[in-house]
C-alpha positions as CSV (number, residue, x, y, z in Angstrom):
1,M,100.6,173.5,189.7
2,R,100.9,172.0,186.3
3,K,99.0,168.9,187.4
4,V,96.2,171.1,188.8
5,I,95.9,173.0,185.6
6,V,95.9,169.8,183.5
7,G,93.3,168.3,185.8
8,T,91.1,171.4,185.6
9,V,91.3,171.4,181.8
10,L,90.3,167.7,181.7
11,I,87.3,168.4,184.0
12,L,86.2,171.3,181.9
13,S,86.6,169.3,178.7
14,A,84.5,166.4,180.1
15,T,81.9,168.9,181.3
16,A,81.7,170.5,177.9
17,A,81.4,167.0,176.3
18,R,78.5,166.1,178.5
19,A,76.8,169.4,177.8
20,A,77.2,168.8,174.1
21,W,75.5,165.4,174.4
22,A,72.8,166.9,176.6
23,E,71.9,169.3,173.7
24,G,71.7,166.5,171.2
25,M,69.2,163.8,170.5
26,V,69.2,160.6,172.6
27,I,67.8,157.5,170.9
28,A,67.2,154.2,172.7
29,A,67.4,151.1,170.5
30,L,65.0,148.7,172.3
31,G,65.5,145.2,170.9
32,D,67.0,141.8,171.1
33,S,70.3,140.2,169.9
34,L,70.0,142.0,166.6
35,T,70.3,145.4,168.3
36,Q,72.5,144.1,171.1
37,G,75.2,143.0,168.6
38,Y,75.3,139.2,169.2
39,G,78.4,137.5,167.9
40,L,80.2,140.7,167.0
41,V,83.0,142.7,168.6
42,Q,81.7,145.8,170.3
43,D,82.3,148.3,167.5
44,E,80.7,146.1,164.8
45,G,77.2,145.8,166.3
46,F,74.1,147.6,165.1
47,V,74.2,150.5,167.7
48,P,77.9,151.3,167.3
49,Q,77.7,151.2,163.5
50,L,74.5,153.3,163.5
51,Q,76.3,155.8,165.8
52,A,79.2,156.0,163.5
53,W,76.9,156.4,160.5
54,L,75.1,159.4,162.2
55,D,78.4,160.9,163.3
56,A,79.8,160.8,159.8
57,R,76.8,162.8,158.7
58,G,77.2,165.4,161.4
59,V,74.0,164.4,163.2
60,D,74.0,165.4,166.8
61,A,72.5,162.2,168.3
62,Q,73.5,159.5,170.8
63,V,72.2,156.0,170.3
64,I,71.8,153.9,173.5
65,N,72.0,150.1,173.2
66,A,68.9,148.8,174.9
67,G,69.1,145.4,173.2
68,V,69.1,142.1,175.2
69,S,69.9,138.9,173.5
70,G,67.0,136.4,173.6
71,D,64.5,139.0,174.6
72,T,60.9,138.6,173.4
73,T,58.3,141.4,173.1
74,A,57.3,140.5,176.7
75,G,60.9,141.2,177.8
76,G,60.8,144.5,176.0
77,L,57.6,145.5,177.6
78,A,58.9,144.6,181.1
79,R,61.9,146.9,180.7
80,V,60.5,149.7,178.6
81,A,59.7,151.9,181.6
82,W,63.3,152.1,182.8
83,T,64.5,152.4,179.2
84,L,62.5,155.5,178.8
85,T,64.5,157.8,181.1
86,P,63.8,161.6,180.9
87,D,66.9,161.9,178.7
88,V,65.5,159.7,175.9
89,D,63.9,161.7,173.1
90,A,63.2,158.8,170.6
91,M,63.2,155.1,170.5
92,I,63.8,152.4,167.9
93,V,61.6,149.3,168.7
94,A,63.0,146.1,167.0
95,L,61.4,143.1,168.8
96,G,59.6,140.0,167.7
97,G,62.2,137.7,166.3
98,N,62.3,135.5,169.5
99,D,58.6,135.4,169.6
100,L,58.7,133.8,166.2
101,L,61.4,131.4,167.2
102,R,59.2,130.2,170.0
103,G,56.0,130.2,168.0
104,L,54.3,132.5,170.4
105,D,50.7,133.6,169.9
106,P,50.6,136.7,167.6
107,G,47.9,138.1,169.8
108,V,50.3,138.1,172.8
109,S,53.1,139.7,170.7
110,R,50.7,142.4,169.5
111,A,49.6,143.2,173.1
112,N,53.2,143.5,174.3
113,L,54.2,145.8,171.4
114,D,51.0,147.8,172.0
115,G,52.1,148.2,175.6
116,I,55.5,149.4,174.6
117,L,54.0,152.0,172.2
118,Q,51.6,153.1,174.9
119,A,54.6,153.7,177.3
120,A,56.4,155.7,174.6
121,E,53.3,157.8,173.9
122,Q,52.9,158.5,177.6
123,A,56.5,159.5,177.8
124,D,56.1,161.7,174.7
125,V,58.9,159.8,172.9
126,E,58.9,159.4,169.2
127,V,59.1,155.8,167.9
128,L,60.5,154.0,164.9
129,L,58.7,150.6,164.8
130,V,60.7,148.0,162.9
131,G,58.6,145.2,161.4
132,M,59.2,141.5,161.4
133,D,58.0,138.8,158.9
134,A,56.9,135.4,160.1
135,P,58.2,132.3,158.2
136,G,55.7,130.3,156.3
137,N,56.2,127.1,158.4
138,Y,53.6,128.2,161.0
139,G,50.9,128.4,158.4
140,P,49.3,131.2,156.4
141,E,46.9,132.3,159.2
142,Y,49.8,132.7,161.7
143,K,51.9,134.5,159.2
144,Q,49.1,136.9,158.3
145,A,48.3,137.6,161.9
146,F,51.9,138.2,162.9
147,D,53.0,140.2,159.8
148,S,50.0,142.6,160.2
149,I,51.0,143.5,163.8
150,Y,53.6,146.1,162.9
151,P,52.0,148.2,160.2
152,E,48.7,148.2,162.0
153,L,50.2,149.3,165.3
154,A,52.3,151.9,163.5
155,D,49.2,153.3,161.9
156,S,47.2,153.2,165.1
157,Y,49.9,155.2,167.1
158,G,51.1,157.3,164.2
159,T,54.7,156.1,164.6
160,L,57.3,155.8,161.9
161,Y,57.5,152.3,160.4
162,A,60.3,150.3,158.8
163,P,59.1,147.0,157.2
164,S,62.1,144.9,158.3
165,F,65.3,145.0,160.2
166,F,66.9,143.1,157.3
167,E,65.5,145.3,154.5
168,G,69.1,146.3,153.6
169,L,70.0,142.7,152.8
170,Q,68.3,142.2,149.5
171,M,68.9,139.0,147.6
172,E,70.6,139.4,144.2
173,G,68.3,137.8,141.7
174,D,67.5,134.3,142.9
175,D,70.8,133.6,144.6
176,P,70.4,133.0,148.4
177,A,74.2,132.9,148.8
178,S,74.2,136.7,148.1
179,V,72.4,137.1,151.5
180,R,74.3,134.3,153.3
181,A,77.5,136.2,152.7
182,Y,76.3,138.9,155.1
183,M,75.2,136.5,157.8
184,Q,77.0,134.8,160.7
185,P,77.2,131.0,160.5
186,D,74.0,130.6,162.5
187,G,72.0,132.1,159.6
188,I,70.1,134.3,162.0
189,H,72.4,137.2,162.9
190,P,74.1,139.5,160.4
191,N,77.9,139.8,160.3
192,A,79.7,143.1,160.4
193,E,79.3,143.7,156.7
194,G,75.6,142.8,156.9
195,V,75.1,145.3,159.8
196,A,76.7,148.0,157.7
197,L,74.1,147.4,154.9
198,I,71.3,147.3,157.4
199,V,72.4,150.6,158.9
200,E,72.6,152.2,155.4
201,T,69.0,151.4,154.8
202,L,67.5,151.7,158.3
203,G,69.6,154.8,158.9
204,Q,67.3,156.8,156.6
205,S,64.3,156.0,158.8
206,V,66.4,156.9,161.9
207,L,67.0,160.4,160.3
208,E,63.2,160.7,159.9
209,L,62.8,159.7,163.6
210,I,65.2,162.4,164.7
211,A,63.4,165.0,162.6
212,A,60.1,163.9,164.1
213,A,61.5,164.1,167.6
214,Q,63.0,167.5,167.0
215,S,59.7,168.9,165.8
216,S,57.5,167.4,168.5
């Protein structure tokens, strides 16, 4: 009898927990290795740290990790339809880094991101679009074409916009070592401390995203 009672309590507790999540906001983080948490233990990645940041502020929201290492904007477009389940209320879109690493045509990247935003609009899901800056080694024309993708699409679709995933990692004076201290040895992905700084900055935009989704 005691086992039956304990089992019933556990079932009711699990049901209550699921109900609580159902009432809260569900945010999908659609991205690449930066959102997936490449090179970090599970609780040090972007999504777990963002979740902890929101929990600490009493925000009733669940962040779903929809990041795939190595994904381009084309990969994000290919899987956005099944990412946007009926439970998803809002979406963070942080893609484009691998497009840059491969030197892909900015016009192709723009079209892919446009398709992702179209899918979100059709699903009535609010979006936070995270920008990406091209390096100068591809030339000024390429950089201008790529850098303009994000603010222009955000303006076109009326989405929230954050200039850069790495906005929270600001160089101290002219010392590049001040940023390297927050990066993994590959110089591309942030370490756990770097992710914490990123979350502190990007988290403010996520709060705006939640507010927008709640009012829509």
